[in-house]
MIDO-197098 format. One line per field, with one value per residue (C-alpha): residue in one letter; y, z, x; residue number from 1. Coordinates in Angstrom, 2 decimals, decimal comma, padded with zeros to 5 digits. Example, Ala and Ser with C-alpha at 12.3 -4.5 7.8 and 13.67 -1.06 7.14 Angstrom:
<atoms>
res = [A  S] $
Y = [-004,50  -001,06] $
Z = [007,80  007,14] $
X = [012,30  013,67] $
n = [1  2] $
</atoms>
This chain:
<atoms>
res = [M  I  Y  L  F  K  F  T  L  A  A  M  T  L  S  F  S  Y  L  Y  A  Q  S  G  I  E  I  E  A  S  V  S  K  N  R  M  S  L  Q  D  R  F  S  Y  R  V  E  I  R  G  E  S  R  G  T  L  P  E  V  Q  V  S  D  F  N  D  F  Y  I  A  G  G  P  N  Q  S  T  N  F  Q  F  I  N  G  E  I  S  S  S  V  I  Y  S  W  E  L  V  P  R  R  S  G  S  F  K  I  Q  P  A  T  A  E  Y  R  G  K  T  Y  A  T  K  E  I  N  I  T  V  Y  A  Q  G  S  S  A  R  G  T  T  E  N  S  G  K  N  T  G  T  R  E  A  T  F  L  L  A  S  V  D  K  E  K  V  Y  K  G  E  Q  V  T  V  T  Y  R  I  Y  T  K  V  R  L  V  N  F  N  T  P  S  P  P  A  A  V  G  F  W  V  E  E  I  P  Q  P  S  Q  P  I  V  E  E  E  V  V  D  G  T  R  Y  S  T  A  V  V  A  K  F  A  L  F  P  T  R  S  G  E  L  H  L  D  R  I  A  I  D  Y  K  E  R  V  R  R  R  R  S  N  S  I  F  D  D  F  F  D  D  P  F  F  G  R  Y  A  N  K  R  V  V  S  N  D  L  S  I  E  V  L  P  L  P  E  K  G  K  P  D  D  F  R  G  A  V  G  D  Y  K  L  S  A  E  I  V  E  S  E  A  K  V  N  D  A  V  T  L  R  V  R  L  S  G  S  G  N  I  K  T  V  K  A  P  E  I  D  F  P  D  A  V  E  V  F  E  P  E  I  K  Q  K  S  S  I  K  R  G  R  V  T  G  E  K  T  F  E  Y  V  L  I  L  R  R  E  G  V  L  D  L  G  R  I  G  I  S  Y  F  N  P  E  S  G  S  Y  E  S  S  L  S  D  R  V  R  F  E  V  E  E  G  D  R  S  I  V  A  V  S  P  G  L  S  R  E  E  V  A  I  L  S  R  D  I  H  F  I  K  R  D  L  P  E  L  V  K  R  D  S  R  G  Y  L  S  A  W  L  I  V  W  G  V  S  P  M  F  G  L  A  G  A  F  L  L  R  R  H  L  D  Q  M  N  T  N  V  A  Y  Q  R  R  R  R  A  S  S  E  S  R  K  K  L  K  A  A  K  G  E  M  E  S  E  N  A  K  G  F  Y  F  E  L  G  R  A  L  L  G  A  A  A  D  R  M  N  L  S  A  A  R  V  T  A  E  E  I  A  R  A  L  K  E  R  G  A  D  E  K  D  A  D  E  F  L  K  I  I  S  L  C  R  E  A  V  Y  S  P  E  Q  A  E  E  S  R  M  E  E  I  Y  T  A  A  E  R  S  L  D  K  L  L  K  V  L] $
Y = [000,00  002,33  001,58  002,29  005,66  006,61  005,60  007,72  010,71  010,48  010,24  013,31  015,26  014,39  015,31  018,72  019,36  018,48  020,73  023,60  023,18  023,33  026,37  028,94  031,12  032,26  035,65  036,62  039,78  040,06  042,43  041,70  043,79  046,10  048,14  050,24  053,60  056,33  055,12  051,53  049,93  046,87  044,43  044,21  040,98  039,77  036,11  034,75  030,99  028,98  025,95  027,42  030,50  031,39  031,68  033,86  037,40  040,73  042,05  045,53  046,88  049,96  053,26  053,43  057,13  056,91  055,28  055,85  053,06  052,20  049,19  047,16  045,93  042,70  039,57  035,89  032,85  029,31  026,20  022,78  019,50  016,91  013,68  015,01  018,28  021,71  024,50  027,89  031,03  034,57  036,76  040,57  042,45  046,06  047,70  050,53  053,33  055,28  058,96  060,01  058,61  057,38  054,49  053,57  050,95  049,22  048,63  045,12  043,89  042,54  040,33  039,69  036,07  034,48  037,16  036,96  039,45  038,05  040,34  040,17  041,37  044,97  045,39  047,81  049,55  051,50  053,93  055,58  058,82  058,96  058,34  056,79  053,26  050,56  051,16  054,66  056,84  059,78  061,91  065,08  064,74  067,00  065,87  064,33  061,30  058,50  055,84  057,07  055,22  055,29  057,76  060,07  063,19  066,14  068,88  072,23  075,66  079,08  080,19  078,14  081,05  083,37  085,68  084,70  085,48  085,72  083,63  080,62  078,61  074,82  073,17  069,48  068,23  064,67  063,00  059,84  057,60  055,54  056,10  056,96  056,72  057,44  060,06  061,82  065,49  065,66  067,24  069,90  068,61  068,28  071,56  072,21  075,87  077,08  078,70  076,91  078,35  076,33  077,95  076,78  075,21  075,50  073,28  071,59  070,74  071,76  068,63  069,26  067,15  067,22  065,19  064,00  062,00  061,35  060,06  061,89  062,28  063,77  066,21  068,44  070,52  068,70  071,10  074,37  075,71  079,06  078,65  081,40  080,47  081,24  080,72  081,00  078,24  075,31  074,00  070,78  069,87  066,37  064,43  063,87  060,74  060,33  057,11  056,21  053,27  052,39  050,98  047,49  046,71  043,20  041,43  041,67  038,51  037,54  037,37  039,47  040,37  042,30  045,62  045,21  044,51  047,28  049,77  052,09  050,65  047,09  047,53  045,98  048,29  048,09  050,13  052,36  055,15  057,85  059,88  063,29  064,18  065,94  069,73  072,00  075,78  078,15  080,80  083,98  085,94  089,46  091,97  093,95  096,93  099,57  097,76  100,40  100,56  099,98  096,92  094,05  091,27  092,19  090,90  091,78  094,92  096,82  100,03  101,52  103,99  105,31  107,35  108,15  106,90  109,46  113,00  114,68  113,81  115,40  114,79  111,28  110,04  106,87  107,04  104,40  104,60  102,33  101,31  099,36  097,42  095,84  094,30  091,09  088,80  086,68  089,33  086,95  087,25  091,05  092,76  095,99  099,18  101,03  104,13  106,81  107,70  110,82  110,45  112,16  109,19  105,89  103,03  099,58  096,50  096,58  094,37  092,65  091,64  090,02  088,40  086,95  085,92  084,64  086,94  085,64  082,99  085,46  085,63  089,05  090,35  093,08  093,43  095,99  097,10  098,98  100,79  102,20  105,52  107,38  111,10  112,66  116,18  118,77  120,20  118,70  115,02  114,67  111,14  112,23  109,89  106,23  103,95  100,48  099,29  096,14  094,32  094,19  091,07  092,49  095,49  093,70  096,67  097,98  100,28  101,98  103,09  106,10  107,14  110,69  112,82  111,76  114,87  115,14  118,00  117,07  119,34  120,19  117,70  116,47  115,93  114,35  110,88  108,55  106,93  103,92  100,52  099,15  095,96  097,58  097,25  100,19  099,80  099,75  102,90  104,66  104,07  104,60  108,23  107,17  104,21  106,10  107,33  109,54  107,62  108,49  109,39  109,26  105,74  104,75  104,01  100,29  098,83  095,40  093,08  089,74  087,36  084,64  086,82  084,68  081,90  084,00  082,18  085,26  085,65  082,01  082,42  085,59  083,99  080,83  082,32  083,96  080,51  079,17  082,30  081,89  078,23  079,12  081,89  079,47  076,87  079,53  080,90  077,41  076,77  080,02  079,31  075,85  077,31  079,82  077,57  073,93  073,20  069,66  070,87  073,67  071,29  068,79  071,48  072,99  069,73  069,48  073,06  073,12  069,81  071,01  074,10  071,92  069,64  072,69  073,76  070,28  070,67  074,01  072,38  069,64  072,19  073,92  070,53  070,75  067,08  067,37  070,26  068,30  065,23  067,36  069,22  065,98  064,29  067,37  067,36  063,72  063,66  067,08  066,10  062,90  064,72  067,37  064,77  062,74  065,87  064,72  066,65  066,69  066,47  063,30  061,31  058,48  056,95  053,58  055,10  056,67  053,44  051,56  054,16  053,88  050,10  050,39  052,84  050,63  051,58  048,88  047,41  048,29  051,98  051,98  050,25  052,80  055,62  054,02  053,59  057,24  058,53  056,16  057,40  061,06  060,58  058,79  061,44  064,36  063,07  060,97  062,62  061,32  063,26  062,64  060,85  063,19  060,82  059,48  062,74  062,92  059,33  059,83  063,08  061,31  058,52  061,11  062,89  059,59  058,67  062,10  061,81  058,40  059,59  062,58  060,36  057,70  059,74] $
Z = [000,00  000,88  -002,45  -004,31  -002,51  -003,32  -006,96  -007,25  -005,60  -007,93  -010,98  -009,91  -009,28  -012,70  -014,32  -012,63  -013,50  -017,10  -017,20  -015,61  -018,08  -020,90  -019,46  -020,79  -023,85  -026,78  -028,45  -031,72  -033,93  -037,62  -040,59  -044,26  -045,13  -043,28  -046,19  -048,28  -049,92  -048,67  -051,00  -049,71  -047,03  -044,96  -042,55  -038,86  -037,20  -033,59  -032,85  -029,35  -028,82  -025,84  -024,74  -024,95  -026,18  -022,73  -021,17  -023,82  -022,50  -024,26  -026,21  -025,72  -028,91  -029,97  -030,50  -034,13  -033,90  -036,99  -039,17  -040,43  -039,61  -042,98  -041,66  -038,54  -035,98  -037,52  -035,40  -036,32  -034,03  -034,68  -032,58  -032,83  -031,17  -031,51  -029,49  -026,92  -026,38  -027,21  -028,43  -029,81  -031,25  -031,88  -034,61  -034,53  -037,69  -038,89  -042,26  -041,78  -043,99  -043,07  -042,25  -043,28  -044,51  -042,12  -039,74  -037,21  -034,55  -033,68  -029,95  -028,57  -028,07  -024,58  -022,77  -019,02  -018,13  -014,68  -013,20  -015,98  -018,84  -022,33  -025,03  -028,74  -030,29  -031,44  -035,21  -037,31  -040,30  -043,00  -045,19  -048,11  -049,66  -052,62  -055,83  -054,08  -054,41  -051,78  -051,21  -049,97  -052,98  -052,84  -055,70  -056,05  -054,52  -057,14  -060,37  -062,00  -059,75  -062,22  -062,45  -061,18  -059,67  -061,43  -058,75  -056,63  -054,48  -054,86  -052,24  -053,14  -051,54  -053,17  -051,09  -049,56  -047,48  -045,51  -042,50  -039,20  -039,46  -043,28  -045,25  -047,17  -049,23  -049,56  -052,45  -052,72  -056,26  -057,16  -060,40  -061,68  -064,71  -063,37  -062,22  -058,50  -056,29  -052,60  -052,62  -049,25  -048,80  -046,92  -043,49  -042,69  -042,27  -038,85  -038,93  -035,66  -035,53  -037,94  -037,69  -040,36  -042,34  -045,00  -048,42  -049,77  -053,21  -055,97  -055,59  -058,85  -059,00  -062,22  -063,85  -066,20  -068,30  -067,58  -068,87  -066,13  -067,06  -070,50  -069,11  -069,38  -066,10  -065,11  -062,28  -059,93  -056,82  -053,86  -051,06  -050,24  -046,85  -045,75  -043,16  -040,88  -039,10  -035,38  -034,86  -036,88  -038,10  -040,47  -040,05  -041,50  -042,72  -042,00  -045,00  -045,52  -046,79  -048,93  -049,02  -052,08  -053,96  -057,37  -059,87  -061,03  -064,38  -065,24  -068,30  -071,06  -072,00  -073,82  -070,58  -070,53  -066,90  -067,66  -068,22  -065,04  -062,81  -064,38  -062,98  -060,36  -057,67  -058,22  -059,54  -057,92  -056,08  -054,47  -051,35  -051,97  -050,20  -051,60  -049,47  -050,24  -050,19  -047,34  -047,27  -045,44  -045,09  -043,91  -041,60  -041,08  -037,82  -037,98  -038,21  -035,12  -037,17  -037,42  -035,12  -033,59  -029,84  -030,24  -032,50  -031,14  -033,66  -036,55  -039,91  -043,20  -044,82  -042,80  -042,72  -039,51  -038,97  -035,79  -034,93  -032,10  -033,21  -031,43  -032,82  -029,43  -025,72  -022,28  -019,11  -017,67  -020,99  -022,64  -026,15  -028,41  -029,85  -032,89  -034,15  -037,41  -038,79  -042,26  -044,65  -045,60  -043,08  -040,09  -038,69  -036,02  -034,07  -034,35  -030,99  -030,23  -030,77  -027,74  -027,00  -024,45  -022,78  -020,54  -016,84  -017,31  -019,38  -017,91  -020,35  -020,59  -022,16  -025,94  -027,71  -030,56  -033,86  -036,69  -040,06  -042,59  -046,23  -049,03  -051,96  -054,77  -052,48  -049,72  -046,29  -045,70  -043,08  -040,85  -037,08  -035,08  -031,49  -029,85  -026,58  -024,31  -022,84  -019,93  -020,24  -016,81  -017,79  -020,20  -022,90  -025,79  -025,73  -027,89  -028,47  -031,25  -034,18  -033,24  -035,04  -035,38  -036,45  -038,53  -040,54  -044,28  -045,82  -049,35  -048,58  -045,89  -043,53  -040,65  -041,54  -039,67  -040,33  -038,56  -038,28  -038,65  -035,50  -033,03  -031,34  -029,56  -027,84  -024,44  -023,30  -019,73  -018,17  -014,91  -012,43  -009,79  -011,26  -009,19  -010,56  -012,76  -011,92  -014,68  -014,58  -016,28  -019,98  -022,29  -022,29  -018,49  -018,37  -020,85  -018,80  -015,36  -015,19  -015,88  -013,49  -010,17  -009,36  -006,56  -003,58  -002,82  000,81  000,86  001,36  -000,83  000,85  001,41  000,88  002,24  -000,50  -000,56  001,68  -000,99  -003,75  -003,93  -005,42  -008,49  -011,74  -013,19  -010,04  -010,25  -013,93  -013,29  -010,33  -012,17  -015,56  -014,37  -013,36  -016,85  -018,32  -016,11  -017,08  -020,75  -020,40  -018,64  -021,42  -024,10  -022,31  -021,99  -025,68  -026,67  -024,37  -025,90  -029,40  -028,51  -026,53  -027,40  -030,92  -030,90  -029,85  -032,43  -035,23  -034,32  -034,27  -037,57  -039,38  -040,92  -042,20  -043,51  -045,36  -046,88  -048,22  -049,88  -051,26  -052,72  -054,27  -055,82  -057,34  -058,80  -060,41  -061,78  -063,34  -064,85  -066,29  -064,44  -063,60  -061,72  -059,62  -058,88  -057,63  -055,60  -053,74  -053,21  -051,60  -049,45  -048,19  -047,05  -045,62  -044,00  -042,29  -040,90  -039,75  -037,94  -036,25  -035,12  -034,29  -036,57  -039,03  -042,44  -044,01  -042,11  -041,82  -044,31  -045,84  -044,29  -040,78  -041,31  -042,66  -039,67  -037,28  -039,01  -038,50  -034,86  -034,14  -035,54  -039,21  -041,73  -043,55  -046,90  -045,84  -044,94  -048,23  -050,18  -048,47  -049,45  -053,06  -053,38  -051,92  -054,15  -057,24  -056,24  -055,67  -058,96  -060,87  -059,34  -059,46  -062,59  -065,63  -067,67  -068,14  -065,29  -066,13  -066,45  -067,27  -063,73  -061,80  -060,99  -059,75  -057,64  -056,19  -055,00  -053,46  -051,73  -050,23  -048,87  -047,51  -045,84  -044,08  -042,65  -041,68  -039,72  -037,89  -036,87  -036,04] $
X = [000,00  002,84  004,51  001,27  000,95  004,55  004,06  000,89  002,58  005,57  003,31  001,32  004,53  005,87  002,55  002,40  006,05  005,32  002,26  004,15  006,99  004,46  002,69  005,17  004,62  006,72  006,55  008,17  008,12  009,01  008,69  008,12  011,20  013,56  014,98  012,63  011,91  009,59  006,86  006,91  004,80  005,63  004,00  004,89  003,78  003,81  003,01  002,40  002,20  000,99  -001,00  -004,54  -006,36  -007,66  -004,21  -002,57  -001,97  -002,37  000,62  002,07  003,67  005,66  003,85  005,13  006,05  008,27  005,59  002,08  -000,37  -001,91  -003,84  -004,45  -004,18  -005,46  -005,74  -005,88  -006,04  -004,85  -005,73  -004,10  -005,10  -002,36  -002,16  -004,61  -002,69  -004,11  -001,86  -002,78  -001,24  -002,42  -000,95  -001,26  -000,28  -000,03  000,60  003,12  004,45  007,63  007,22  010,74  014,03  016,71  017,40  014,74  014,10  010,87  011,00  010,40  006,84  006,19  003,70  003,20  002,47  002,44  004,68  007,25  007,84  008,41  009,86  010,69  013,90  014,39  013,94  016,02  014,42  016,30  014,37  016,11  014,90  012,56  014,45  017,46  018,75  018,65  022,34  021,67  022,54  020,15  018,91  016,89  013,40  011,84  010,25  013,32  013,62  013,99  011,31  007,97  005,02  001,66  000,51  002,64  002,19  004,55  004,93  006,54  006,97  006,94  009,96  012,77  014,11  011,81  011,85  010,29  006,56  006,58  004,09  005,35  002,87  003,15  001,28  000,41  -000,15  -001,09  000,04  -001,65  -001,88  -004,78  -008,34  -008,66  -011,75  -012,48  -009,78  -009,54  -008,64  -005,31  -005,12  -002,49  001,07  002,63  004,55  006,37  007,41  004,69  001,28  -000,80  -003,73  -005,56  -006,01  -009,39  -009,35  -011,99  -015,03  -014,05  -010,32  -008,63  -007,20  -004,27  -001,97  001,77  004,72  007,11  010,21  008,76  005,43  002,12  000,20  -003,13  -002,41  -004,36  -003,69  -005,25  -004,31  -002,56  -001,51  -000,12  002,61  003,93  007,22  007,18  010,90  014,10  016,43  015,97  012,42  011,06  007,60  006,38  005,16  001,44  -000,26  -003,37  -005,37  -007,36  -008,80  -007,49  -009,94  -009,00  -010,54  -011,63  -010,35  -012,90  -014,74  -017,90  -019,89  -023,05  -022,27  -019,06  -020,80  -022,82  -019,85  -017,76  -020,28  -018,69  -020,98  -019,72  -016,19  -013,13  -010,75  -007,32  -006,50  -003,49  -001,62  000,63  003,05  004,53  008,21  010,05  010,41  012,84  012,58  015,30  013,82  015,82  015,55  014,20  017,06  018,00  019,17  016,48  014,03  011,65  011,13  007,37  007,78  005,62  006,29  003,94  005,21  003,50  002,17  -000,45  -002,45  -003,90  -006,75  -008,38  -011,46  -013,85  -017,25  -019,45  -019,70  -020,13  -020,03  -020,10  -018,13  -018,81  -020,20  -018,93  -017,43  -015,89  -012,38  -012,18  -008,72  -008,80  -005,80  -005,87  -003,38  -001,59  000,07  -000,85  -003,15  -004,50  -001,25  -000,88  -001,21  -003,05  -001,04  000,29  -001,83  -000,94  -004,26  -004,43  -005,18  -008,56  -009,80  -010,94  -010,21  -011,81  -010,21  -010,76  -013,25  -011,39  -013,01  -011,12  -011,70  -009,31  -009,49  -007,29  -006,51  -004,31  -002,89  -001,95  -003,57  -005,11  -007,47  -008,80  -008,63  -010,57  -009,91  -012,80  -012,02  -014,75  -013,55  -015,16  -014,42  -013,76  -012,73  -014,08  -011,91  -009,98  -009,10  -005,98  -004,64  -002,30  -001,56  -001,94  000,52  001,94  005,38  005,84  008,48  007,80  009,41  009,06  011,27  013,29  012,92  010,80  007,93  005,11  001,55  000,03  -003,61  -004,88  -004,73  -007,43  -008,93  -012,28  -014,11  -015,55  -018,39  -019,26  -021,67  -023,15  -020,30  -022,53  -022,29  -020,16  -017,03  -017,69  -016,31  -014,08  -016,12  -019,13  -019,84  -020,32  -024,12  -024,20  -022,09  -024,37  -027,55  -026,02  -027,17  -030,78  -030,78  -031,15  -034,67  -036,02  -037,42  -041,06  -041,69  -045,52  -046,85  -049,80  -053,13  -053,58  -057,05  -058,06  -059,26  -060,97  -058,99  -059,26  -057,89  -054,77  -056,93  -057,73  -056,88  -055,18  -053,11  -052,00  -051,11  -049,16  -047,46  -046,37  -045,53  -042,27  -041,03  -041,63  -040,11  -037,04  -036,69  -037,01  -034,42  -032,07  -032,41  -031,93  -028,85  -027,45  -028,07  -026,35  -023,40  -023,05  -023,18  -020,44  -018,10  -018,81  -017,62  -019,01  -022,47  -022,37  -021,40  -024,15  -026,85  -025,77  -025,03  -028,48  -028,71  -025,14  -025,55  -028,85  -027,07  -024,41  -027,11  -028,84  -025,52  -025,22  -028,66  -027,64  -024,59  -026,84  -029,18  -026,13  -025,04  -021,73  -021,21  -017,92  -019,20  -022,37  -020,52  -018,08  -020,86  -022,78  -019,78  -019,12  -022,73  -022,64  -019,10  -019,50  -022,78  -021,24  -018,09  -020,17  -022,38  -019,33  -017,23  -014,41  -012,26  -013,94  -010,47  -009,57  -012,78  -013,19  -016,30  -015,42  -015,32  -018,74  -020,24  -018,85  -020,32  -023,71  -023,75  -022,63  -025,45  -028,19  -028,45  -029,32  -026,36  -027,91  -028,09  -024,38  -023,53  -025,59  -023,68  -020,35  -021,48  -022,53  -019,24  -017,26  -019,08  -018,56  -014,81  -014,38  -016,32  -014,39  -010,82  -010,92  -009,36  -012,32  -015,54  -018,02  -021,24  -024,26  -027,11  -027,53  -027,24  -030,97  -030,96  -027,82  -029,20  -032,37  -030,28  -028,05  -031,10  -032,35  -028,91  -028,50  -031,86  -030,94  -027,45  -028,81  -031,31  -028,77  -025,62] $
n = [1  2  3  4  5  6  7  8  9  10  11  12  13  14  15  16  17  18  19  20  21  22  23  24  25  26  27  28  29  30  31  32  33  34  35  36  37  38  39  40  41  42  43  44  45  46  47  48  49  50  51  52  53  54  55  56  57  58  59  60  61  62  63  64  65  66  67  68  69  70  71  72  73  74  75  76  77  78  79  80  81  82  83  84  85  86  87  88  89  90  91  92  93  94  95  96  97  98  99  100  101  102  103  104  105  106  107  108  109  110  111  112  113  114  115  116  117  118  119  120  121  122  123  124  125  126  127  128  129  130  131  132  133  134  135  136  137  138  139  140  141  142  143  144  145  146  147  148  149  150  151  152  153  154  155  156  157  158  159  160  161  162  163  164  165  166  167  168  169  170  171  172  173  174  175  176  177  178  179  180  181  182  183  184  185  186  187  188  189  190  191  192  193  194  195  196  197  198  199  200  201  202  203  204  205  206  207  208  209  210  211  212  213  214  215  216  217  218  219  220  221  222  223  224  225  226  227  228  229  230  231  232  233  234  235  236  237  238  239  240  241  242  243  244  245  246  247  248  249  250  251  252  253  254  255  256  257  258  259  260  261  262  263  264  265  266  267  268  269  270  271  272  273  274  275  276  277  278  279  280  281  282  283  284  285  286  287  288  289  290  291  292  293  294  295  296  297  298  299  300  301  302  303  304  305  306  307  308  309  310  311  312  313  314  315  316  317  318  319  320  321  322  323  324  325  326  327  328  329  330  331  332  333  334  335  336  337  338  339  340  341  342  343  344  345  346  347  348  349  350  351  352  353  354  355  356  357  358  359  360  361  362  363  364  365  366  367  368  369  370  371  372  373  374  375  376  377  378  379  380  381  382  383  384  385  386  387  388  389  390  391  392  393  394  395  396  397  398  399  400  401  402  403  404  405  406  407  408  409  410  411  412  413  414  415  416  417  418  419  420  421  422  423  424  425  426  427  428  429  430  431  432  433  434  435  436  437  438  439  440  441  442  443  444  445  446  447  448  449  450  451  452  453  454  455  456  457  458  459  460  461  462  463  464  465  466  467  468  469  470  471  472  473  474  475  476  477  478  479  480  481  482  483  484  485  486  487  488  489  490  491  492  493  494  495  496  497  498  499  500  501  502  503  504  505  506  507  508  509  510  511  512  513  514  515  516  517  518  519  520  521  522  523  524  525  526  527  528  529  530  531  532  533  534  535  536  537  538  539  540  541  542  543  544  545  546  547  548  549  550  551  552  553  554  555  556  557  558  559  560  561  562  563  564  565  566  567  568  569  570  571  572  573  574  575  576  577  578  579  580  581  582  583  584  585  586  587  588  589  590  591  592  593  594  595  596  597  598  599  600  601  602  603] $
</atoms>
């Protein structure tokens, strides 16, 4: 019996030892290639292996800062049952695209399992510049770069050397030899050290023909941005990527179904990505020679004017000093001019209004500073000529703009008004003198009324109505505050009206028989409405993301598929070098109206 017990104990010990030895995991990382060009993409794969699916831990991977994530993470699981033993593995994979040329490292992936950390090996990646060989010989990244892809994206700047604060315009132009669909508008580049302003493009891109390296391409400008350097030195622009679908045509046969499946709704597509080239800009510091004492960083070409709005005023009245600045440059960052106000004038913080626009590719605008002044002394208020100093990059020198002389006659008024607190607004100051009334000393005669008068219906209505009025005012105030401060709330509330305007514009293009303009406005209406509802950037959101969100929020799959088909057709019609189809515009417009209604209800 003792021997049997010892034998059983030994067998159990061996079994547990065996199981424990088999309970470890293995983790391994690999890439499809580790030497590539800027235009290439590669697969990064992490595989974790163990004895069962339930015991496999989560994997922590690198943050991929040096790469764009073109796809993934994708996950696949594999189970095996051999000789009564279960083993499993999970594979995680990503499609990556390099952001820039150079040598990079993908940090080890790790997994925590039963108190022990498992890690993969570090992976080295070498990326050579566009147009260079795998051995590292670099060439010019402009147009003459040897063999070209069927589609490529070229970034260029109008100036390679600018002053700090001077506008430099970067243009992104796509070249293609194939038909593209689902073409997304690129978002601004990651530009550290720049203030970025988007330059709107025409609703219908102008497609041109251009020969590059002996090959004819269809080309169009897809985006323009105005950049204003905020520091000096050599600054770099990060590359941008554009995702699109490339139409894959079927081989022609005698099948009667060929024409049907070549329709844009049912065609075959391949997901592609194109990445722009790197750009560097030399930024010169502003010269110290000739810099005025009142210079406050304004760069551009400006004109200043100033006036007191009111024609006459008395002592203790409020008047408005309006200083208007206009011209070309980054006017949003221009500070208010320095004004020497006399002691006899009480000054409130200025109210600032500004607007900007694009004229001939240059950022221009107007900025207004409105000061509320309380006049405390009669006589002549003389502010002199108000001016601003700025650096003009065109002339390479400091200049100034002066207003006409600001003089104002203050008449004698009522000096009994108490001093005004600086916390009051201009309207409050203006009515202060009319807001104090004489207190009546004689009490009115009180007459006793019916003791049950408080039960009168009119009295109840008049007593309760202020509560409803107060609640309504509170809700209205909350709505207005949300509209002014909450961008997401504002976009959701205006999504319907804005998309209807774009849909109306599409109808106008259809009536004008402008097919490309029609499809462009139609796509903008649908994508813009979805982006506003989801509080996403209209330049970055994709049709696939929207379709996925529609399904997750309860929309029918056929509605999501119809949305994708409409966007696909619009992209193909706008960016294809071929003439857009006109015969189906009425049909597509009706489908777009239906899709927009469902989208606004679901999102």
